[in-house]
N, C-alpha and C positions, 0 to 999 in steps of 0.2 A: 497610416493605412492597413486595413485588415487584409490577412490574407484570403484568396480565394477559396471557397469550400472544396475539399479534396487534395489542395496543393499543401506542401510543407516548406518550411524556410530551409535554403541551403545549410548545411552543417558540415562539420569535418568527417572526412573519409574514414570507415571503419578502420579499426586497427587490423594489422594482418595477425592471422591465426598463430598463437605462438605454439612451438612444438612442446608437447608435454612428454617429457621423458618418462614418467612413471607410465604414463599410457601406452606408449609404446613397448615397454618393457612386458608389461602385462599380455600384449597381443603378439608379441614375436615369438616364434615358436622353432624347434628344431626343423619342423618340415619348411618353414619360409627358409630358414637358412640353406638347407639341402636344394631347395629348387633355384636359389640365386646362385648356389656354386654350380650347380649342372648345368644352366642358363649360360652361365659365362664361361664353361667348359665347352658346352656345344655350339653355342652362338645363334641357336635357332629354338623355337619353342617345341615343335615335334619331336627333334631329337631329345632334347630336356625331358618331354613327358614320356618318351619311350625307355630313355634311361632309367627313369623313376617309377615306371610302372603308373601313370597316371594319365588322366586326359590332358591336351593340350589346352582346354579351356580352364582346366584348374590351374595350370601354370599361370596363364593370363591373368586369372581372376585374383591368385594370391599375390603376384606381384603388383597388380595395380592397388590392391587393398593395402599393402606394406609401404607402396609410396604415397599414398594417400595419407596414412597415419603417421608417417614420419615427415611428410610434407617436402620431400626431396624425389628427384629422378635417380633411380638407381641403373637404369641402363640408357644407352642412347641407342635407338633402332635405325639401323644405315642398312646399305644394299648389301653390306657383306655380313650382316647379321647383327646381333645385340651385343653390344661392347658396354662394359662397365662404366660408370661415371666414378669419381673420386670417392663418393659417399658409397658407390655401389661395392668399391674396392675394399673399403673397411668392413663391410658386412661379409664379404667373401672370405676375409682373412679371419673374421670371428667366426665364421663356419668351419674353416680349417681347424681351429684351435679347440671349439666344440667337439668336431668328429675326433679329434684326438684324444681328447678328455674322455669321451664315451667307450671309445675302443679299450683306453687303457683300464677304465674301471671295470667293464664288462670281464676283461681278463682277469683281473683279480678276485672279482667274487664268483666267476663262472665255476661250478663244482666240475663240469665236463672237462676241464683242463688238467685233472687230477687223477685221472684213472689211466688203467692200460687199453682203454677203448678210444675209438675217434680217429680223426685224421690229422696226419702231420705235414705239413707243407714246407718243402726245401727248394731254395732257390740256389742255383750254380751256373757254371758256364759248360758248354759242351763237353769241352777237352778234359774238364775234370770228370763229368760224369760218365762217358760212355766206357771206358776200360776199368777206370779206377774207381769212381764211387758207387756205381751200380753193383758190383759184387759186395761190398760193404752194406748197402742198402739190403741187399738179398738176406744177408745174413742177419742183419737186425728184424727183418720181418719175420725170418722164421723163427725167431725166438720170443717175437710178439705178434702172432697172427692177428689180434684184435685191433690192430693199429693199420690204418689205410693209409700210405704213402701217396703224395702227390709232389712231383718235381717239375718245378718252373724253370725253363732253360732260356737264358740271356745272359749276354754281357753287361746289360743295363743293371743298376742297383734297383731292385724292389724295394718298396718301403716296409720294412717290419713293424714300423710305427703306426702304419695305416691298416695292419691286420692283412697285408697282401702276400705274407709268408711268416712262418714261424722260425725256420733256421735258414742262416746263409751260409754258403761255404764259398769262398771267395780267395782267389790270388790277388793279393793287395799289400801294399807296404803301410797304407794307410786308412785301417778300417774307420766307420764313421764313429764319432764320440759318443752317440746315442745308444751305440749298441755295446753290449758285453759278450764276452767270449775268451777264446784262447788262440796263440800261435800255434800251430801244430808242426810246422817245419819250414824250412828254407827249400823254395822250389829252385832246382838246377835246370837251365839251358844248355843246350848242345846244339850244334849243326848235324843235319841228318841228309841223307840221300838214299834213293833207292837201291836195294842189294844188287851189287854189280856193277853199279854206275860209278864207283868211286875210284879216280885215277892216281897216277903216284905224284903230280903236282899239288904245291901247296894249295891249300883250300881255295885262296880269292886270286890265284894266279891262273885258276884252269878258266878257259873260254866257256863257262858254263851258265845256263840259266839259272835264275832264282825265283823261288817263292818266297812272298812277304805278305804284309798286312794292309789292311784299308780301313777307312770309314771309323768305327768306334774304337779299332784297334792300332791306329796310327800312332798312338801314344805309348805302344810297346817300346821298351829299350831294344828287343830284338829287330824291330823295324828300321828305327834310327841306326842302329849297329851296321846291318846290312845297307843301307841309303850311303853311308859314308865310305863304304869301301866297294860299291857295285855301281857300275854305269846303270842308269835308268833303263836303258835299252834291253839290258841283260835280266832286267826283273819282269819275269814273262806273265807271272800270274800273282795278283792279289786277292784276298779274303778277309772278311770280318769275323772269320771263325777260325781259332785254332786248329779244331778237329778238322775241319775243311782243308786247312794247308796241310795236315799230316796226311791225306788221303791224297792230295794233288802230288805232294813229294813222293809217296808211294806209287804214283802213276806215272813218274817220271816227267813231271812237269819241270823240274830243278830241284836245286839245293835249298835249303831252309832251316831255320832255327825253330826249335820246338823245345817244351818241358820234358826233360828225361822221363817224367812219369808217364807221359804220353808216346814219345818217340822210341823209347826202349821196349814197349810191348806192342807197338802197332806192327803188324805182320809185313814184311816187306821191306822194312826201314833198317839202316845201319847208321851208325854215327860217322860223319864226314870229319869230325875233329873233337878235340878236348871240350869239356865243360868250360863255358865263360863265365869266370865269376861275376863280372860287371853287369851280366843280364838277371842274375838272381833276383827271385820274387820271393814271397811269403805266403804260406798257405793257413788262412784263418776261417775258424768255425766260430759263428757269431749267432746270437740271438738279441730279442729286445728285453731290456731289463724288466719290464712287466711280467713277462712269462718265463723268467730264466728258471722258476721254482716249480713250472709245470711239470707233472710226472714224465709226461710223452717227450717233452723238450730235453728235460735232464737224463732220461734214460738214453735218448739217441745220442746227444752230446758226450756222454761219458762213453758210450760205445764206440763212436767214430772215432774218439780222440785214441782210444785203445788201439782199433785197427789200422789208424794211420801209423800210429808208433810202431807197428809191427812192419810195416811198409816202408818206413821212413828211409833207408837204405835208396829205395827206389825213387822216391821224391828228390831225393839230394844229389841223385846223380852217381851214386856209389856202387850200383849193381853193374856186374862186368857188362859191357854192351854186346849186343849182338854182333858177330863176326861177319864182315864184310864177304 
């Protein structure tokens, strides 16, 4: 029997389109990877577009086109926002690797990093910066007026690998393996109180309020040292800032442990006891290996190391403490 005109015989279903790796590679760009990373970070298109400085429609179009090219979904769109699929997570990981490579190569070939002009970004904690590092930075700036200093304050570790900072000055016993630098000194800790507040009784025998640490600083050895010796109700004040703790102690909120390099030079504070060796920390000056030969980085690190060496007795608690 002949088929009716216009009809076709049933046949096998068309084969699924095979993913062409070569085509995907030729069409995948750094801009695509940036969009995937931004959308996964922000979870919504508007925020991702704002972060990248592009239109929302561009975000949607590029993601849709990339999913079509790869033949897979990169995001699940849920009420909570855009969530990466397993395939999307792989591309995000690729984006992070490419980003690090771009930053690394740019640093190495940039001539701007070799002169006495430009910006130098330093990350450190508030307690190190206020009284100790600020005079050192001021001295360096006076000798290098063409270098502009930007200081980023926080206890969290900024990524030198991602170009968030050039130099890190940190109190730590375990600097990241990806960084290079030098240990400048040991940081001594001692108990402090407001001038005139110290009594005749032994430190922990006094019925005295205490200042201690919280949040990101819960892991400080000084925090656990106090908690093992002081009843919880006597810890009247907690903070996630060592500098804030020094101000609280000077205001009479209680006794507390501080680095000697801060406590010994904070107005209104006196040592309430000797240095406690088991609370000792280390002061490190660090940078990323890709920029260690930058003129600005080398100049500051050399200057800072020499300046800290001249102040080492203060850092290590060997200066005569203020008299109560």
